C-alpha positions in Angstrom: 23.3 16.3 57.2 25.5 13.4 58.1 23.9 10.0 59.1 25.9 7.4 61.0 24.7 3.8 61.3 26.5 1.3 63.3 26.3 -2.0 65.2 28.4 -3.9 67.7 28.0 -7.6 68.7 28.5 -8.0 72.5 29.5 -11.0 74.5 27.1 -12.5 77.0 29.3 -12.0 80.0 30.0 -8.3 79.3 26.8 -7.2 77.5 25.4 -5.3 80.5 28.6 -3.2 80.6 28.5 -2.7 76.9 24.9 -1.5 77.1 25.7 0.8 80.0 28.6 2.6 78.4 26.7 2.8 75.1 23.8 4.6 76.8 26.2 6.9 78.6 27.8 7.7 75.2 24.5 8.4 73.6 23.3 10.7 76.4 26.6 12.6 76.3 26.6 12.9 72.5 23.1 14.3 72.5 24.5 17.3 74.4 27.1 18.1 71.7 26.8 21.0 69.3 25.6 19.7 66.0 24.0 16.4 67.3 20.5 16.2 65.8 19.8 12.6 67.0 21.7 9.8 68.6 20.2 6.5 69.6 21.1 2.9 70.5 18.8 -0.1 70.5 19.0 -3.8 71.1 18.5 -5.7 67.9 15.3 -7.8 68.2 16.8 -10.6 66.1 20.1 -10.8 68.0 19.8 -9.8 71.7 23.6 -9.4 71.9 23.7 -6.8 69.1 23.4 -3.1 69.7 22.5 -0.8 66.8 23.4 2.9 66.7 21.7 5.6 64.6 23.0 9.2 64.6 22.2 12.4 62.7 24.7 15.3 62.7 24.2 18.8 61.4 27.4 18.5 59.2 30.7 16.8 58.9 32.4 19.4 61.1 30.2 18.5 64.0 30.8 14.8 63.5 34.6 15.3 63.3 34.4 17.2 66.5 32.5 14.4 68.1 35.0 11.8 67.0 37.9 14.0 68.3 36.4 14.2 71.8 38.5 12.2 74.4 35.2 10.7 75.7 34.3 9.4 72.2 37.8 7.9 71.8 37.7 6.3 75.2 34.2 4.8 74.4 35.5 3.3 71.2 38.5 1.8 72.9 36.3 0.2 75.6 33.7 -1.1 73.1 36.6 -2.9 71.3 37.3 -4.8 74.4 33.7 -5.8 75.0 32.6 -7.0 71.6 32.7 -10.3 69.8 34.0 -8.8 66.5 35.0 -5.4 65.4 32.2 -2.8 65.4 30.6 -1.9 62.1 30.0 1.8 61.1 28.9 3.5 57.9 28.7 7.3 57.4 26.3 8.8 54.9 25.8 12.3 53.6 22.1 13.1 53.2 19.8 15.9 52.2 16.7 16.4 54.2 13.5 16.9 52.2 10.0 17.6 53.1 7.1 16.0 51.2 
């Protein structure tokens, strides 16, 4: 399983737009093959920061997600609406039951 964790710091005047396109991206991504979970939340310590959490079946599914024109367009628009470059880390994980 692949886990993606990210955040973006918005600007006051464009935060509503940033949140709208982020939710659209999340809802669209959830429909993709290999998407296990995809969420966005407002950070309770910084109300202009959005945090993303994603789980993907495997690296192939994540690569297909990144290659989609809609994902590339989302990333380009986010870059115009944020105070600093977005942060994203990708982790390979093994799911275990206890």
